[in-house]
C-alpha positions in Angstrom: 19.8 11.0 -37.7 20.7 11.6 -41.0 24.6 12.1 -41.7 26.4 13.5 -44.7 30.3 12.6 -45.4 32.1 14.8 -47.7 35.4 14.5 -49.1 36.6 17.6 -51.5 36.9 16.8 -55.1 40.9 16.7 -54.7 42.9 13.6 -56.5 43.8 11.1 -54.0 45.1 7.7 -54.2 43.3 6.5 -50.9 40.1 6.1 -49.8 38.8 8.6 -46.8 39.6 6.4 -44.0 38.6 9.0 -41.3 35.1 9.3 -42.9 34.8 5.1 -43.5 35.4 5.0 -39.7 32.7 7.8 -39.2 30.5 6.0 -41.4 31.0 2.5 -39.0 30.1 4.9 -36.3 27.0 6.1 -37.3 25.5 3.1 -38.6 26.4 2.0 -35.2 23.9 3.7 -33.6 21.4 3.4 -36.6 21.9 6.7 -38.0 21.2 6.7 -41.8 24.8 7.7 -43.8 25.7 9.1 -47.0 28.9 9.7 -48.7 29.6 12.3 -51.7 32.8 13.6 -53.4 32.8 17.0 -53.9 29.2 18.6 -54.5 26.4 17.2 -55.9 22.9 19.0 -56.5 20.6 16.1 -55.1 22.7 16.2 -52.0 22.4 19.9 -51.5 18.8 19.6 -51.7 18.5 17.3 -48.9 18.6 18.1 -45.0 21.2 17.0 -43.0 21.3 16.1 -39.5 25.4 16.5 -39.6 27.9 17.0 -41.9 31.3 15.8 -41.6 33.9 17.1 -44.4 37.3 15.7 -44.5 40.6 17.3 -45.6 43.8 16.2 -47.2 47.1 17.9 -48.2 47.8 21.5 -47.3 48.2 22.4 -50.7 44.6 21.7 -51.6 43.6 24.1 -49.4 41.7 26.3 -51.6 39.4 23.4 -52.7 38.9 22.2 -49.2 37.9 25.3 -48.0 35.7 25.9 -51.1 33.9 22.7 -50.0 33.4 23.6 -46.4 32.1 26.9 -47.4 29.7 25.3 -49.8 28.2 22.9 -47.3 28.2 25.5 -44.4 25.6 27.4 -46.8 23.5 24.4 -46.7 22.8 23.7 -43.1 20.4 25.7 -40.9 22.6 25.3 -38.2 26.5 25.8 -38.4 27.0 23.7 -35.3 25.7 20.6 -37.3 29.1 20.4 -39.5 32.5 19.0 -38.5 35.6 19.4 -40.5 38.6 17.1 -40.0 41.8 15.5 -41.7 45.2 16.2 -42.1 44.9 19.6 -43.8 42.6 20.7 -41.0 44.7 19.5 -38.2 47.8 21.3 -39.4 46.4 24.5 -39.9 43.4 25.2 -37.9 43.4 28.8 -37.6 43.7 29.2 -41.4 40.7 27.0 -42.0 38.8 29.7 -39.6 40.2 32.6 -41.0 38.7 31.2 -44.7 35.3 29.6 -43.3 34.7 31.2 -40.1 33.7 27.7 -38.6 33.9 27.7 -34.8 37.4 26.3 -33.6 35.6 23.5 -31.6 34.0 22.4 -34.9 37.6 21.3 -36.2 38.6 17.9 -35.0 42.2 17.7 -35.6 44.6 14.3 -34.8 42.8 11.3 -34.2 38.7 10.9 -33.8 39.1 8.9 -30.3 36.5 10.9 -28.4 33.1 11.2 -29.5 32.5 13.7 -26.9 34.0 16.8 -29.3 30.7 16.0 -31.4 28.3 16.3 -28.6 28.2 12.2 -28.4 29.1 10.9 -25.2 29.3 7.2 -25.5 33.2 6.4 -24.8 33.5 5.3 -28.8 37.1 5.1 -30.0 36.1 6.1 -33.3 39.9 5.9 -34.7 39.8 2.0 -34.0 36.4 1.1 -36.1 36.7 -0.8 -39.0 36.3 1.0 -42.1 32.9 1.2 -43.9 33.6 0.4 -47.7 30.2 0.6 -48.6 30.4 4.3 -48.6 32.6 4.4 -51.8 30.0 2.6 -53.8 28.2 6.0 -53.8 30.5 7.8 -55.8 32.2 7.1 -59.4 35.4 8.3 -58.0 38.2 5.5 -58.6 40.9 5.5 -56.1 44.2 4.4 -57.4 44.9 2.0 -54.5 41.9 0.0 -55.7 39.9 -2.2 -53.4 42.1 -3.5 -50.7 42.2 -4.1 -47.0 43.4 -0.9 -45.4 44.9 -0.7 -41.9 46.8 0.3 -39.1 48.9 -2.1 -36.5 50.6 1.5 -35.5 50.3 4.9 -34.9 52.8 7.6 -34.7 56.6 8.2 -35.0 59.4 8.4 -32.6 61.5 10.3 -34.9 59.6 13.7 -35.4 61.2 14.5 -38.7 61.4 18.5 -39.1 59.6 17.8 -42.4 56.8 15.4 -41.6 53.3 15.7 -40.2 53.1 12.7 -38.4 54.5 14.3 -34.9 51.3 17.0 -35.2 48.8 14.3 -36.5 50.1 11.4 -34.2 52.2 12.7 -31.6 52.2 9.4 -29.7 53.5 5.9 -30.8 51.3 3.2 -30.0 50.2 -0.3 -31.1 46.3 0.0 -32.3 43.8 -2.9 -32.4 44.6 -6.4 -33.6 45.1 -6.8 -37.1 43.5 -10.2 -37.1 40.6 -8.7 -35.7 40.2 -5.6 -38.5 40.6 -8.1 -41.5 38.1 -10.8 -39.9 35.7 -7.9 -39.5 36.1 -6.6 -43.2 35.9 -10.0 -44.4 32.5 -11.3 -42.5 30.8 -7.5 -43.7 32.5 -7.0 -47.3 34.1 -10.4 -48.0 38.0 -11.1 -48.7 40.4 -8.8 -50.4 43.4 -9.8 -52.2 46.4 -7.3 -50.6 46.7 -5.6 -47.4 48.0 -2.0 -47.3 49.3 -1.2 -43.9 49.6 2.6 -43.4 52.0 2.5 -40.2 54.3 5.4 -40.0 57.3 3.6 -38.4 56.5 -0.3 -38.0 59.9 -1.3 -37.2 59.2 0.8 -33.7 56.7 -2.1 -32.8 58.0 -3.3 -29.6 57.3 -7.2 -30.8 57.7 -7.2 -34.4 58.1 -11.2 -34.1 54.3 -11.4 -32.7 52.9 -9.0 -35.5 54.5 -10.7 -38.1 52.4 -14.3 -36.5 49.3 -12.1 -36.7 49.9 -11.2 -40.2 50.6 -14.4 -41.2 47.9 -15.7 -39.6 45.7 -13.5 -41.3 46.8 -14.7 -44.8 49.9 -12.8 -45.7 52.8 -15.0 -44.9 55.4 -15.5 -48.0 54.1 -17.0 -50.4 50.5 -16.4 -49.9 47.7 -16.9 -52.6 44.5 -15.4 -53.0 41.3 -17.1 -54.7 38.9 -14.3 -55.5 35.0 -15.4 -54.5 33.2 -13.3 -56.9 30.9 -10.9 -56.6 28.3 -13.8 -56.7 29.6 -15.4 -53.2 30.2 -12.5 -51.5 26.8 -10.7 -52.3 25.2 -13.8 -51.2 27.0 -13.6 -48.0 25.8 -10.3 -47.6 22.3 -11.3 -48.3 22.1 -14.0 -45.8 23.6 -11.3 -43.3 20.7 -9.2 -43.6 22.2 -6.6 -45.6 19.9 -5.1 -48.6 21.3 -2.5 -50.7 20.8 -1.2 -54.6 24.0 -1.7 -55.3 24.8 -5.1 -53.9 21.5 -6.1 -56.3 23.1 -3.9 -59.3 26.6 -5.7 -58.6 24.8 -9.3 -58.5 23.0 -8.3 -61.9 26.2 -7.1 -63.6 28.1 -10.0 -62.5 25.5 -13.0 -63.7 25.4 -11.0 -66.9 29.0 -11.3 -67.3 28.8 -15.0 -65.9 26.8 -16.4 -68.5 29.2 -16.3 -70.8 31.5 -18.9 -69.0 28.4 -21.5 -69.1 29.3 -24.2 -71.6 26.8 -26.9 -70.3 23.0 -26.0 -72.1 21.1 -27.5 -69.4 22.8 -25.1 -67.1 22.7 -22.1 -69.2 19.1 -22.6 -69.5 18.6 -23.1 -65.8 20.6 -20.0 -65.3 19.0 -17.7 -67.7 15.8 -18.7 -66.5 16.6 -17.7 -62.9 18.2 -14.6 -64.2 15.3 -13.2 -66.4 12.7 -13.9 -63.3 15.0 -11.9 -61.4 14.5 -8.7 -63.4 10.9 -9.0 -63.0 11.0 -9.3 -58.9 10.0 -6.9 -56.4 12.5 -7.9 -53.9 15.4 -9.0 -55.3 17.6 -10.3 -52.6 14.9 -12.8 -51.5 14.5 -13.9 -55.0 18.4 -14.7 -55.1 18.2 -16.4 -51.8 15.2 -18.7 -52.7 17.2 -19.9 -56.1 20.6 -19.8 -54.2 20.4 -24.0 -54.3 20.0 -23.8 -58.1 22.5 -21.0 -59.0 25.3 -21.9 -56.6 26.3 -25.2 -58.2 26.5 -23.3 -61.7 28.5 -21.0 -60.3 31.1 -22.7 -58.5 31.6 -25.1 -61.7 32.5 -22.4 -63.7 33.9 -19.5 -61.5 37.4 -18.6 -61.8 39.2 -20.2 -59.0 42.6 -19.8 -60.2 45.0 -18.7 -57.0 46.7 -15.4 -57.4 49.7 -14.0 -55.7 48.7 -12.1 -52.6 50.9 -9.1 -51.3 51.5 -6.9 -48.0 52.4 -3.3 -48.5 53.9 -1.3 -45.6 52.9 1.5 -47.9 54.5 4.7 -45.9 57.7 2.7 -45.8 60.2 1.2 -42.9 63.2 3.3 -41.4 66.2 1.8 -43.0 68.0 3.1 -40.4 66.4 0.4 -38.3 66.9 -2.5 -40.7 69.0 -5.4 -39.3 69.2 -9.1 -39.8 66.7 -9.5 -36.5 64.2 -7.7 -37.8 64.4 -8.5 -41.7 64.2 -12.3 -40.4 61.0 -11.6 -39.5 59.7 -9.2 -42.4 61.4 -11.7 -44.7 58.1 -14.1 -43.7 55.6 -11.9 -45.1 54.0 -11.7 -48.6 56.0 -8.1 -48.8 56.0 -6.3 -52.1 57.4 -3.9 -52.5 59.6 -3.4 -49.5 59.4 0.5 -49.3 62.8 2.2 -47.9 63.1 6.0 -47.5 66.1 7.8 -48.8 65.9 11.0 -48.0 69.0 12.2 -47.3 72.4 11.5 -48.7 74.4 11.6 -45.3 72.4 8.1 -44.8 74.1 6.6 -48.0 75.9 3.7 -45.9 73.0 3.2 -43.6 70.8 3.1 -46.7 73.0 0.5 -48.6 73.6 -1.7 -45.9 69.6 -1.5 -45.4 69.0 -2.6 -49.1 71.8 -5.7 -48.9 70.3 -7.1 -45.7 66.8 -7.1 -47.2 68.4 -8.5 -50.3 70.3 -11.0 -48.0 66.8 -12.1 -46.6 65.3 -12.9 -49.8 63.7 -9.3 -51.0 63.9 -8.7 -54.5 62.1 -6.0 -55.1 62.3 -2.5 -53.4 60.6 0.9 -53.6 62.1 4.0 -52.8 61.1 7.0 -51.3 63.3 10.1 -52.5 62.6 13.5 -50.8 64.3 16.4 -52.7 63.8 20.1 -52.7 64.2 20.1 -48.9 67.9 20.6 -47.5 69.2 18.9 -49.8 71.3 19.8 -53.2 70.5 19.0 -57.1 73.5 16.6 -57.1 72.1 14.6 -54.0 69.2 13.6 -55.9 71.1 12.8 -58.7 74.0 10.5 -56.5 70.8 9.0 -54.4 69.1 7.8 -57.4 72.6 6.7 -59.1 73.4 4.6 -56.1 70.1 2.7 -56.4 71.0 2.1 -60.0 74.1 0.7 -58.9 72.6 -1.6 -56.3 70.1 -2.9 -58.7 73.1 -3.9 -60.8 75.2 -5.6 -57.6 72.3 -7.5 -56.4 70.2 -8.2 -59.5 67.1 -6.7 -57.6 64.9 -4.2 -58.6 64.5 -0.8 -56.8 62.0 1.5 -58.2 62.7 5.0 -57.0 59.7 7.6 -56.7 61.3 10.9 -55.9 58.9 13.4 -54.2 59.2 17.0 -54.0 59.1 18.4 -50.4 56.4 21.2 -49.8 56.3 22.7 -46.4 53.1 21.4 -44.4 52.7 25.0 -43.1 52.2 26.4 -46.9 48.9 26.2 -49.0 50.5 25.7 -52.5 53.2 23.8 -53.9 55.4 26.7 -55.0 58.1 26.1 -52.5 61.7 26.1 -53.6 64.5 25.1 -51.5 67.6 26.9 -50.7 69.9 25.1 -53.2 67.3 24.8 -56.0 65.6 27.1 -58.0 62.2 27.1 -60.0 63.8 25.9 -63.4 65.5 22.6 -61.9 62.8 22.0 -60.4 60.4 22.0 -63.4 63.2 19.9 -65.1 62.7 17.2 -62.4 59.2 17.5 -62.7 59.4 17.1 -66.6 61.7 14.2 -66.5 59.4 12.4 -63.8 56.3 13.0 -66.0 57.9 11.1 -68.7 58.8 8.6 -66.5 55.3 8.5 -64.7 56.9 9.4 -61.8 58.8 6.4 -61.5 62.9 6.0 -61.7 63.0 2.2 -63.1 65.7 -0.2 -62.0 67.5 -0.7 -65.8 70.8 1.4 -65.8 70.5 2.5 -69.3 67.3 4.2 -68.8 68.2 5.7 -65.9 71.6 7.7 -67.6 69.3 8.6 -70.7 66.5 10.6 -68.6 69.1 11.7 -65.9 72.7 11.9 -67.8 75.4 9.6 -67.2 77.7 12.3 -65.2 76.6 14.9 -63.2 77.8 17.3 -65.8 75.2 15.8 -68.2 72.4 15.9 -65.6 73.5 19.8 -64.5 73.0 20.4 -68.6 69.8 18.5 -68.1 68.2 20.6 -65.6 68.8 23.7 -67.3 67.9 22.1 -70.5 64.4 23.9 -72.2 61.2 21.9 -71.1 60.2 20.7 -74.1 63.5 19.6 -75.3 63.4 17.3 -72.1 60.1 16.0 -72.4 60.2 15.3 -76.3 63.9 14.3 -76.1 64.2 11.9 -79.2 62.1 14.1 -81.5 64.4 17.3 -80.8 67.7 15.3 -80.6 66.3 13.8 -84.3 65.9 17.2 -85.9 69.3 19.3 -84.4 67.5 21.4 -82.1 68.9 19.9 -79.2 72.4 20.1 -80.4 71.8 24.0 -81.3 70.8 24.4 -77.9 74.0 22.5 -76.5 76.1 24.3 -78.4 74.9 27.8 -77.1 74.6 26.6 -73.2 78.1 25.0 -73.4 79.5 28.5 -74.9 78.5 30.0 -71.5 80.9 30.5 -68.7 79.6 28.7 -65.3 78.8 32.3 -63.5 76.3 32.6 -67.2 74.7 29.4 -66.4 73.9 30.1 -63.0 72.3 33.6 -64.3 70.4 31.7 -67.1 68.8 28.7 -64.5 67.8 32.2 -62.4 66.3 34.1 -65.4 64.6 30.9 -67.3 62.9 30.3 -64.0 60.3 32.6 -64.6 57.3 31.8 -66.6 57.2 31.8 -70.2 55.0 34.8 -69.9 57.3 36.6 -67.7 60.1 35.6 -70.3 58.2 37.4 -73.1 57.9 40.9 -71.3 61.2 40.8 -69.3 64.2 42.6 -70.8 66.7 39.9 -71.8 70.2 39.9 -70.8 72.4 40.5 -73.9 74.3 37.1 -73.4 70.7 35.3 -73.4 69.8 36.7 -76.4 70.3 33.6 -78.7 69.8 30.9 -76.4 66.6 32.7 -74.8 64.2 31.6 -78.1 64.6 27.6 -77.1 62.7 28.3 -73.7 60.0 29.7 -75.6 59.4 26.7 -78.4 56.5 24.1 -77.8 56.2 20.7 -79.6 52.8 20.6 -81.0 53.1 16.4 -81.8 53.1 17.1 -86.0 55.7 16.0 -88.1 57.4 18.8 -89.9 61.0 18.6 -91.3 63.0 21.3 -90.3 65.0 22.8 -93.2 68.9 22.9 -91.7 67.5 22.2 -88.4 66.7 26.0 -87.5 64.5 26.9 -84.8 61.4 28.2 -85.7 60.4 31.5 -83.7 57.3 32.0 -85.8 53.6 30.4 -85.0 52.8 28.0 -87.8 50.1 25.4 -88.1 52.0 22.9 -89.6 55.1 23.3 -87.4 56.4 20.9 -84.7 57.7 23.9 -82.9 55.8 26.6 -82.1 56.4 29.7 -79.5 54.9 28.2 -76.3 51.7 30.1 -75.1 50.4 29.5 -71.4 
């Protein structure tokens, strides 16, 4: 059977773990498997016996549906195409309406029963190891990098109203042994430096100490080190295992080409060059390398980098701060955790969150990553307060907490346009502008935070009302006096007028150009239409330029 695995061409941090497990499954059956990101003309021209299309976030609905429809047009029998993943699991009916696919061909939740695709072999695909090789078939680089990706548990008992986990993984349970998962990857693909665990609530595991024991035994105890074996040793291991793939040969040649620069011995370099020159003309590269292994290996081992690097474990989905206590932190502190991720989604959890951070600090955790949900039921001031609390904890404890504000998007919507009841489009855009400058991270330094978000709630709310360009290019517009002009006009407004202004400037720039402008906003509105184009032009007496000029640094914004 020829099997095609498809991931739509959206931007995503992690590789498609579901497809990687499906690849392992089909290769176990002796099938030919290929992977593609998006569409590819060479793929389109081929015949496939079965196609799997994965999906991710619901706000990627349009590109996912476009991809599904593209591949449905390529198959002679639509029954040979299956769709799965997060989006498909959350809104199967919408996928059916947009594509015409049969409900039985939408794989919702975890892929644990192969009978849903017509195979009766009692294989639980969800518990199979990942096939990292399929990632070699795409040029797309996943930001999470080449790490171990694994689960030790599935599901979460909390059932938070904003979360998709209760639908995707409704029952909490412990999955397969982590040592076996890591050993399987090591033996097939070679060791990896870091481990990303994607558990949704690891602190709910019934025997945390046993899990930590396993993680330590797997090489991720506190202070863990990693020595990269290098592509030569990994590829040679795979050749010995009988693996034969063009990408392995290319990886080996690329490594050897760079490696020759390290060789200091003229005799060794001569031997090395003779071998790799001969490799260029051989018909069976893998066999050639195996034949010359005894000559090459001593040279590689003498000059390859054996520097030990720090090895980290990351519970990437975060741990439940409400459950952190001395007992479980004693266990987690045995691990090479960096960073410890703790969510702070509600200001009502302030005391429990602060207690969790202090407990983690007491047990030697010095770096914390913090997820902060906003635009849900919270208020804008709640976001500021949660961020400020982290800054003060940093100062008090001498640690580093890096906050990641995350805008809430309902799991039943196909766009990112939702605005919470206590927010406005303008305030959301302002937060987005600030985070765009900070690359999405609110760092530990207090000076940085108070400059970015304001030194008080009054300054924070003023920043939320500030035109986007004045936020994005803060120092430029402060320097030429534009910000001061805007502040003078804004501060002259009453509280009621400020509230109405936030609603009015929540319209797009195009809309603001055509809408009748209330008399009270005629002076301040032009500031919301300016755009910085990066050129340094001295402004005469600081006046805002409202005409489009080739050499100006402020122009009317065009959408």
